[in-house]
DOLUMSE-585642 format. One line per 8 residues: number of its first residue (from 1); their letters; for each residue x, y, z of N, C-alpha, C, O. Coordinates in steps of 0.02 Angstrom, whole numbers, always signed. Last residue first. Layout:
// residues N
NUM> a> X,Y,Z,X,Y,Z,X,Y,Z,X,Y,Z ~ ...
This chain:
// residues 202
202> mirlvasr> -3047,-2915,-378,-3101,-2901,-424,-3148,-2961,-424,-3198,-2961,-460 ~ -2956,-2982,-297,-2996,-2928,-268,-3057,-2914,-311,-3112,-2903,-286 ~ -2897,-3069,-388,-2933,-3096,-331,-2978,-3045,-298,-3033,-3061,-275 ~ -2838,-2977,-475,-2893,-3020,-500,-2932,-3050,-443,-2993,-3056,-447 ~ -2739,-2925,-393,-2792,-2881,-418,-2852,-2922,-441,-2910,-2905,-427 ~ -2659,-3038,-376,-2692,-3008,-317,-2750,-2963,-339,-2804,-2963,-309 ~ -2616,-3059,-505,-2656,-3111,-473,-2694,-3082,-413,-2752,-3098,-402 ~ -2540,-2944,-526,-2600,-2956,-567,-2646,-3007,-534,-2707,-3000,-535
194> frraavdq> -2440,-2966,-429,-2484,-2908,-424,-2547,-2919,-463,-2602,-2905,-439 ~ -2379,-3079,-482,-2411,-3083,-416,-2460,-3025,-407,-2515,-3034,-379 ~ -2328,-3026,-601,-2378,-3080,-603,-2416,-3086,-537,-2477,-3096,-536 ~ -2236,-2935,-550,-2292,-2910,-592,-2348,-2963,-593,-2407,-2946,-588 ~ -2145,-3017,-487,-2182,-2969,-447,-2244,-2944,-485,-2298,-2935,-456 ~ -2095,-3087,-599,-2131,-3123,-545,-2173,-3076,-504,-2230,-3092,-487 ~ -2034,-2980,-667,-2087,-3019,-699,-2130,-3055,-647,-2192,-3054,-649 ~ -1937,-2944,-575,-1991,-2896,-592,-2050,-2931,-625,-2107,-2914,-612
186> rlrlesvl> -1858,-3057,-582,-1892,-3041,-519,-1947,-2990,-529,-1999,-2993,-496 ~ -1811,-3047,-713,-1852,-3103,-693,-1890,-3089,-630,-1948,-3108,-624 ~ -1736,-2929,-704,-1794,-2932,-748,-1840,-2988,-728,-1901,-2980,-726 ~ -1636,-2969,-614,-1680,-2913,-597,-1743,-2913,-640,-1797,-2899,-615 ~ -1574,-3068,-690,-1606,-3085,-626,-1655,-3031,-605,-1709,-3046,-581 ~ -1523,-2992,-799,-1570,-3047,-809,-1608,-3064,-747,-1669,-3074,-749 ~ -1435,-2906,-732,-1494,-2878,-765,-1546,-2932,-779,-1606,-2919,-771 ~ -1341,-3004,-685,-1376,-2959,-640,-1440,-2932,-671,-1493,-2933,-639
178> erleedts> -1296,-3062,-803,-1328,-3104,-753,-1369,-3061,-705,-1425,-3079,-686 ~ -1236,-2949,-860,-1292,-2982,-893,-1331,-3026,-846,-1393,-3026,-848 ~ -1136,-2925,-766,-1190,-2876,-775,-1249,-2906,-811,-1306,-2891,-795 ~ -1057,-3038,-786,-1090,-3028,-721,-1147,-2978,-726,-1199,-2987,-695 ~ -1014,-3009,-917,-1054,-3069,-904,-1091,-3064,-838,-1149,-3083,-833 ~ -938,-2896,-896,-999,-2891,-937,-1044,-2950,-924,-1105,-2943,-920 ~ -893,-2891,-720,-879,-2906,-790,-945,-2898,-830,-999,-2894,-802 ~ -870,-2774,-598,-919,-2820,-626,-904,-2829,-699,-902,-2781,-737
170> nsedgifd> -744,-2720,-562,-796,-2732,-511,-850,-2780,-534,-873,-2821,-496 ~ -668,-2723,-680,-636,-2744,-618,-686,-2758,-562,-675,-2801,-519 ~ -713,-2677,-801,-734,-2745,-781,-703,-2767,-715,-711,-2825,-697 ~ -741,-2505,-755,-722,-2556,-803,-742,-2624,-776,-785,-2627,-732 ~ -876,-2445,-661,-817,-2431,-700,-803,-2482,-753,-847,-2500,-792 ~ -952,-2455,-544,-947,-2513,-588,-886,-2506,-632,-848,-2554,-641 ~ -926,-2323,-499,-911,-2381,-456,-903,-2443,-499,-854,-2480,-492 ~ -975,-2243,-602,-904,-2239,-585,-883,-2300,-545,-829,-2326,-555
162> ifqeknvg> -1111,-2281,-594,-1072,-2294,-655,-998,-2293,-642,-962,-2335,-667 ~ -1138,-2230,-466,-1145,-2302,-479,-1106,-2322,-542,-1072,-2373,-542 ~ -1120,-2094,-489,-1076,-2130,-441,-1079,-2205,-451,-1028,-2239,-445 ~ -1225,-2074,-578,-1156,-2060,-599,-1107,-2096,-554,-1057,-2124,-577 ~ -1336,-2106,-498,-1321,-2146,-557,-1248,-2135,-578,-1213,-2183,-594 ~ -1292,-2098,-320,-1329,-2078,-380,-1305,-2117,-441,-1258,-2157,-436 ~ -1313,-2172,-166,-1271,-2173,-225,-1313,-2152,-286,-1362,-2185,-302 ~ -1352,-2081,-13,-1352,-2139,-58,-1308,-2128,-119,-1270,-2079,-122
154> vdptwgyd> -1372,-2006,+106,-1402,-1986,+43,-1407,-2045,-5,-1460,-2056,-34 ~ -1304,-2059,+212,-1376,-2044,+222,-1411,-2024,+157,-1473,-2024,+153 ~ -1171,-2074,+157,-1212,-2131,+177,-1286,-2117,+182,-1327,-2157,+160 ~ -1107,-2006,+16,-1138,-1985,+79,-1186,-2039,+102,-1237,-2050,+69 ~ -952,-2065,-54,-1025,-2060,-53,-1049,-2035,+15,-1014,-2044,+65 ~ -817,-2089,-78,-841,-2021,-68,-916,-2012,-71,-940,-1959,-89 ~ -768,-2216,-83,-789,-2185,-147,-818,-2116,-139,-840,-2086,-188 ~ -733,-2249,+47,-685,-2262,-7,-703,-2224,-70,-659,-2202,-107
146> ecleqyqe> -848,-2215,+121,-784,-2181,+134,-736,-2188,+76,-703,-2140,+58 ~ -940,-2306,+63,-951,-2233,+60,-887,-2194,+73,-874,-2145,+39 ~ -879,-2426,+98,-887,-2409,+28,-897,-2334,+20,-867,-2302,-23 ~ -893,-2419,+239,-826,-2421,+209,-828,-2401,+136,-785,-2364,+112 ~ -1033,-2424,+249,-996,-2365,+274,-926,-2362,+243,-904,-2309,+223 ~ -1055,-2555,+200,-1082,-2497,+164,-1045,-2432,+186,-1029,-2389,+144 ~ -993,-2633,+298,-970,-2635,+229,-993,-2574,+190,-954,-2544,+152 ~ -1073,-2603,+410,-1002,-2588,+411,-973,-2584,+341,-934,-2540,+325
138> dwfedggd> -1193,-2655,+364,-1189,-2585,+386,-1117,-2561,+385,-1102,-2506,+362 ~ -1158,-2790,+345,-1173,-2747,+288,-1168,-2674,+306,-1142,-2634,+268 ~ -1142,-2839,+473,-1082,-2833,+431,-1096,-2789,+372,-1051,-2753,+350 ~ -1275,-2837,+515,-1225,-2797,+551,-1163,-2787,+508,-1134,-2732,+506 ~ -1339,-2925,+422,-1359,-2855,+428,-1303,-2813,+459,-1285,-2760,+433 ~ -1214,-3036,+344,-1276,-3019,+381,-1286,-2945,+384,-1248,-2906,+354 ~ -1156,-3081,+177,-1149,-3066,+248,-1215,-3046,+280,-1265,-3041,+245 ~ -1142,-3109,+43,-1185,-3154,+83,-1177,-3142,+159,-1190,-3187,+200
130> ygtleayr> -1125,-3048,-122,-1121,-3033,-50,-1168,-3078,-11,-1227,-3085,-29 ~ -1149,-3076,-259,-1108,-3121,-219,-1103,-3106,-145,-1078,-3148,-108 ~ -1235,-2998,-329,-1168,-3006,-359,-1121,-3043,-312,-1060,-3042,-322 ~ -1347,-2987,-256,-1354,-3016,-322,-1287,-3028,-356,-1283,-3064,-405 ~ -1295,-2916,-147,-1317,-2986,-138,-1324,-3021,-205,-1309,-3080,-210 ~ -1271,-2790,-205,-1216,-2829,-176,-1235,-2903,-171,-1195,-2947,-187 ~ -1400,-2748,-239,-1349,-2757,-291,-1293,-2803,-267,-1271,-2849,-301 ~ -1450,-2741,-109,-1480,-2788,-157,-1431,-2800,-214,-1423,-2857,-235
122> rfersgll> -1374,-2639,-58,-1363,-2707,-32,-1393,-2760,-79,-1367,-2814,-88 ~ -1428,-2532,-121,-1361,-2552,-141,-1345,-2622,-115,-1307,-2659,-146 ~ -1551,-2527,-55,-1549,-2540,-127,-1481,-2564,-149,-1475,-2610,-190 ~ -1507,-2499,+77,-1548,-2558,+64,-1544,-2576,-11,-1534,-2635,-28 ~ -1435,-2377,+63,-1402,-2437,+88,-1441,-2501,+70,-1410,-2550,+50 ~ -1498,-2307,-93,-1478,-2305,-21,-1446,-2371,-2,-1432,-2413,-44 ~ -1474,-2242,-243,-1475,-2308,-211,-1450,-2299,-140,-1391,-2286,-127 ~ -1572,-2127,-336,-1523,-2140,-285,-1530,-2212,-260,-1585,-2239,-256
114> nkrlvdls> -1682,-2086,-403,-1617,-2080,-438,-1560,-2087,-388,-1506,-2057,-397 ~ -1794,-2123,-344,-1765,-2061,-319,-1700,-2044,-355,-1667,-1995,-339 ~ -1875,-2239,-354,-1871,-2191,-408,-1848,-2122,-384,-1878,-2070,-400 ~ -1872,-2345,-272,-1908,-2287,-247,-1908,-2230,-298,-1939,-2178,-286 ~ -1789,-2436,-336,-1861,-2452,-331,-1902,-2391,-307,-1962,-2387,-322 ~ -1662,-2449,-416,-1691,-2388,-389,-1767,-2394,-383,-1804,-2362,-420 ~ -1636,-2563,-486,-1620,-2563,-414,-1651,-2503,-378,-1663,-2505,-318 ~ -1671,-2526,-614,-1708,-2581,-582,-1696,-2581,-506,-1741,-2598,-468
106> tfaenile> -1578,-2425,-639,-1649,-2409,-640,-1689,-2462,-605,-1737,-2446,-569 ~ -1456,-2499,-632,-1470,-2445,-586,-1545,-2430,-581,-1572,-2425,-526 ~ -1475,-2588,-740,-1465,-2613,-673,-1481,-2560,-621,-1515,-2574,-572 ~ -1484,-2500,-847,-1543,-2539,-830,-1537,-2566,-759,-1586,-2567,-722 ~ -1351,-2448,-845,-1410,-2403,-838,-1472,-2442,-817,-1509,-2420,-772 ~ -1276,-2563,-869,-1268,-2526,-808,-1327,-2481,-794,-1350,-2476,-737 ~ -1322,-2599,-996,-1330,-2645,-941,-1325,-2609,-874,-1364,-2622,-829 ~ -1280,-2489,-1071,-1353,-2502,-1064,-1366,-2550,-1005,-1415,-2542,-969
98> drpmeeve> -1142,-2503,-1063,-1173,-2444,-1034,-1249,-2453,-1025,-1278,-2428,-976 ~ -1119,-2627,-1130,-1106,-2621,-1059,-1142,-2560,-1028,-1169,-2564,-973 ~ -1253,-2676,-1245,-1186,-2648,-1228,-1181,-2635,-1154,-1231,-2633,-1119 ~ -1340,-2830,-1266,-1340,-2762,-1239,-1270,-2738,-1225,-1230,-2775,-1195 ~ -1350,-2960,-1310,-1314,-2913,-1353,-1314,-2842,-1327,-1291,-2797,-1362 ~ -1419,-3023,-1201,-1355,-3050,-1227,-1315,-2999,-1268,-1254,-2995,-1261 ~ -1542,-2987,-1161,-1486,-2949,-1133,-1419,-2969,-1162,-1369,-2936,-1150 ~ -1627,-3074,-1231,-1638,-3002,-1235,-1577,-2963,-1211,-1561,-2911,-1239
90> rrvrskga> -1586,-3200,-1192,-1577,-3180,-1263,-1582,-3104,-1269,-1545,-3074,-1307 ~ -1627,-3197,-1059,-1557,-3205,-1075,-1542,-3183,-1146,-1491,-3152,-1158 ~ -1765,-3191,-1070,-1728,-3134,-1042,-1654,-3138,-1060,-1623,-3088,-1076 ~ -1789,-3320,-1127,-1809,-3258,-1161,-1768,-3199,-1137,-1740,-3161,-1177 ~ -1740,-3404,-1026,-1712,-3406,-1094,-1727,-3343,-1132,-1683,-3315,-1166 ~ -1826,-3372,-922,-1755,-3360,-915,-1721,-3359,-983,-1677,-3318,-995 ~ -1949,-3413,-976,-1938,-3343,-957,-1865,-3327,-952,-1842,-3274,-974 ~ -1928,-3550,-988,-1940,-3510,-1048,-1927,-3437,-1035,-1899,-3401,-1076
82> wqsmhamt> -1919,-3583,-852,-1861,-3594,-897,-1868,-3553,-960,-1819,-3524,-983 ~ -2048,-3551,-810,-1991,-3517,-780,-1929,-3524,-825,-1892,-3476,-835 ~ -2121,-3643,-886,-2132,-3571,-893,-2074,-3531,-867,-2054,-3481,-898 ~ -2072,-3763,-835,-2063,-3748,-905,-2071,-3672,-918,-2034,-3642,-956 ~ -2117,-3753,-703,-2045,-3758,-716,-2031,-3740,-788,-1982,-3705,-802 ~ -2255,-3753,-722,-2223,-3694,-691,-2148,-3693,-705,-2119,-3640,-718 ~ -2270,-3878,-778,-2288,-3820,-817,-2255,-3757,-788,-2231,-3714,-825 ~ -2231,-3957,-667,-2194,-3961,-731,-2208,-3901,-773,-2162,-3873,-803
74> rkqpmrle> -2329,-3924,-574,-2259,-3908,-559,-2217,-3908,-623,-2174,-3865,-632 ~ -2440,-3973,-640,-2436,-3901,-626,-2364,-3881,-611,-2341,-3829,-633 ~ -2409,-4108,-641,-2418,-4072,-705,-2413,-3998,-694,-2383,-3963,-736 ~ -2408,-4138,-504,-2346,-4144,-544,-2352,-4107,-610,-2303,-4077,-633 ~ -2550,-4109,-474,-2495,-4069,-448,-2430,-4077,-488,-2399,-4026,-504 ~ -2645,-4202,-514,-2634,-4142,-555,-2573,-4103,-534,-2546,-4066,-575 ~ -2645,-4297,-416,-2623,-4316,-483,-2608,-4256,-527,-2566,-4259,-571 ~ -2699,-4223,-313,-2630,-4246,-307,-2603,-4267,-375,-2544,-4256,-390
66> mliaklee> -2828,-4205,-359,-2786,-4146,-347,-2712,-4167,-345,-2669,-4133,-373 ~ -2873,-4338,-359,-2869,-4301,-423,-2824,-4240,-415,-2784,-4225,-460 ~ -2874,-4365,-223,-2829,-4402,-267,-2819,-4365,-334,-2763,-4362,-360 ~ -2974,-4278,-184,-2907,-4269,-157,-2856,-4305,-201,-2802,-4278,-214 ~ -3082,-4335,-251,-3061,-4268,-268,-2991,-4254,-243,-2952,-4221,-277 ~ -3091,-4457,-182,-3074,-4458,-254,-3050,-4389,-277,-3004,-4383,-318 ~ -3130,-4410,-58,-3067,-4446,-64,-3044,-4446,-138,-2985,-4436,-153 ~ -3255,-4358,-89,-3202,-4313,-65,-3133,-4345,-71,-3084,-4311,-88
58> dagmaddn> -3328,-4472,-124,-3312,-4422,-175,-3255,-4377,-154,-3211,-4360,-194 ~ -3251,-4617,-42,-3303,-4565,-52,-3281,-4515,-103,-3223,-4515,-124 ~ -3199,-4779,-106,-3189,-4714,-73,-3245,-4665,-89,-3280,-4669,-140 ~ -3221,-4900,-155,-3161,-4870,-177,-3151,-4800,-148,-3102,-4766,-163 ~ -3346,-4942,-117,-3290,-4967,-77,-3224,-4935,-97,-3175,-4940,-60 ~ -3431,-4895,-213,-3425,-4857,-151,-3366,-4880,-109,-3340,-4842,-69 ~ -3384,-4894,-378,-3393,-4938,-322,-3382,-4899,-258,-3327,-4873,-248 ~ -3344,-4812,-477,-3414,-4805,-454,-3431,-4850,-396,-3486,-4846,-367
50> mlvsfear> -3218,-4855,-509,-3225,-4792,-474,-3294,-4783,-445,-3303,-4751,-394 ~ -3247,-4974,-580,-3208,-4977,-518,-3219,-4914,-477,-3227,-4917,-416 ~ -3311,-4922,-690,-3349,-4967,-645,-3313,-4971,-577,-3345,-4970,-525 ~ -3204,-4853,-746,-3264,-4817,-722,-3305,-4858,-675,-3330,-4832,-625 ~ -3121,-4957,-782,-3098,-4912,-730,-3157,-4871,-702,-3160,-4857,-642 ~ -3198,-5015,-883,-3183,-5054,-822,-3160,-5008,-766,-3178,-5020,-708 ~ -3197,-4911,-975,-3261,-4933,-947,-3249,-4971,-883,-3285,-4962,-834 ~ -3062,-4900,-1009,-3096,-4844,-977,-3160,-4866,-943,-3175,-4843,-888
42> slgqeknw> -2985,-5058,-962,-3012,-5012,-1011,-3043,-4954,-973,-3050,-4958,-912 ~ -2837,-5112,-880,-2908,-5094,-877,-2926,-5047,-936,-2888,-5003,-955 ~ -2723,-5231,-959,-2743,-5182,-910,-2816,-5165,-916,-2854,-5199,-950 ~ -2663,-5331,-1036,-2687,-5270,-1070,-2704,-5215,-1020,-2700,-5156,-1038 ~ -2632,-5426,-938,-2580,-5405,-987,-2601,-5339,-1020,-2558,-5296,-1032 ~ -2747,-5451,-867,-2690,-5421,-832,-2634,-5399,-878,-2593,-5357,-860 ~ -2906,-5413,-898,-2849,-5443,-933,-2784,-5413,-905,-2769,-5354,-918 ~ -3020,-5438,-763,-2980,-5395,-806,-2927,-5436,-841,-2906,-5488,-816
34> gqeaclde> -3110,-5494,-672,-3113,-5516,-741,-3072,-5470,-790,-3089,-5465,-849 ~ -3100,-5467,-539,-3141,-5421,-579,-3147,-5442,-653,-3184,-5411,-692 ~ -3020,-5572,-487,-3085,-5557,-458,-3131,-5517,-505,-3191,-5529,-510 ~ -2905,-5565,-568,-2943,-5627,-564,-3014,-5614,-538,-3062,-5643,-564 ~ -2862,-5435,-542,-2880,-5455,-613,-2923,-5519,-612,-2971,-5525,-650 ~ -2836,-5445,-406,-2888,-5399,-430,-2911,-5419,-501,-2970,-5419,-517 ~ -2728,-5534,-406,-2790,-5553,-373,-2849,-5510,-398,-2904,-5536,-410 ~ -2633,-5457,-475,-2655,-5520,-503,-2720,-5544,-473,-2763,-5571,-508
26> yeeawddd> -2619,-5352,-385,-2645,-5338,-451,-2669,-5403,-484,-2721,-5403,-518 ~ -2561,-5416,-274,-2626,-5385,-267,-2658,-5374,-336,-2718,-5386,-345 ~ -2437,-5456,-329,-2485,-5507,-305,-2555,-5478,-300,-2603,-5511,-319 ~ -2386,-5331,-356,-2391,-5381,-410,-2442,-5435,-392,-2482,-5457,-432 ~ -2381,-5274,-229,-2428,-5249,-278,-2439,-5299,-335,-2495,-5308,-358 ~ -2279,-5347,-168,-2348,-5349,-140,-2398,-5328,-190,-2451,-5358,-196 ~ -2175,-5307,-250,-2194,-5377,-249,-2265,-5386,-221,-2305,-5425,-245 ~ -2166,-5170,-219,-2183,-5191,-287,-2206,-5265,-290,-2252,-5283,-328
18> dgdfgslk> -2246,-5152,-55,-2191,-5143,-104,-2212,-5168,-170,-2270,-5186,-179 ~ -2393,-5066,+14,-2349,-5123,+2,-2294,-5106,-48,-2295,-5053,-79 ~ -2488,-4973,+42,-2421,-4958,+63,-2373,-5018,+55,-2319,-5019,+85 ~ -2629,-4889,-18,-2590,-4950,-23,-2517,-4935,-7,-2486,-4891,-37 ~ -2695,-4765,-22,-2676,-4792,+43,-2637,-4858,+40,-2613,-4880,+92 ~ -2720,-4702,-139,-2779,-4725,-101,-2761,-4756,-35,-2805,-4772,+5 ~ -2597,-4688,-193,-2632,-4626,-174,-2693,-4641,-132,-2716,-4599,-93 ~ -2575,-4822,-223,-2534,-4788,-172,-2566,-4726,-147,-2565,-4711,-87
10> ayrqleqs> -2670,-4841,-325,-2676,-4879,-263,-2636,-4846,-207,-2659,-4843,-150 ~ -2619,-4759,-426,-2684,-4744,-397,-2691,-4778,-329,-2715,-4748,-281 ~ -2501,-4833,-451,-2498,-4763,-429,-2562,-4741,-396,-2561,-4707,-345 ~ -2556,-4953,-495,-2518,-4952,-432,-2512,-4881,-405,-2517,-4869,-344 ~ -2607,-4918,-617,-2655,-4932,-563,-2620,-4934,-495,-2650,-4917,-444 ~ -2487,-4902,-686,-2532,-4845,-677,-2582,-4857,-620,-2596,-4812,-581 ~ -2434,-5033,-680,-2398,-4976,-650,-2443,-4917,-637,-2439,-4886,-584 ~ -2533,-5111,-746,-2517,-5124,-676,-2483,-5064,-645,-2500,-5045,-589
2> gi> -2626,-4998,-855,-2592,-5059,-837,-2575,-5062,-763,-2599,-5022,-723 ~ -2764,-4942,-933,-2724,-4929,-873,-2692,-4995,-852,-2727,-5042,-832
């Protein structure tokens, strides 16, 4: 463990000096402890240092260990998320337009009624660029129902959804791929959370 690595530990332990302060501190420590400042600490020397009560109680060391592990956990989570996105993107890349529309409708139809109500259709809208508030959405949804002949209290069935998407004027193939990819990723996250909750109960 060289100067940089030990400086990281020192900062987690409360050292708040700058790099120049640390350089001086590290040199003093090496002189006091008999460490080779060019080579750094061996595992045995670091163990001796950790066993010194002056270096902190066990709880403090556990807190430091948790902090050291967090970047690794965040990196692994990021890598897993990136891999998931890449996998989903490959899966939808070659899907024809009609399959993309069908999967989008099925994923949005969370109540499995073969209908998209205002809430479900808003989810589609938000995933394709809508960023208005609740009040404006109610107005927007009513206008869509009037324009396309939908019944607001009933919702949009699959045939109406297909007619709405129609050609690429409302959603291009690329936008549909992005939509289906995002819906799949959200379903994956929801499934993982559900499994974690079940495991905690068991």
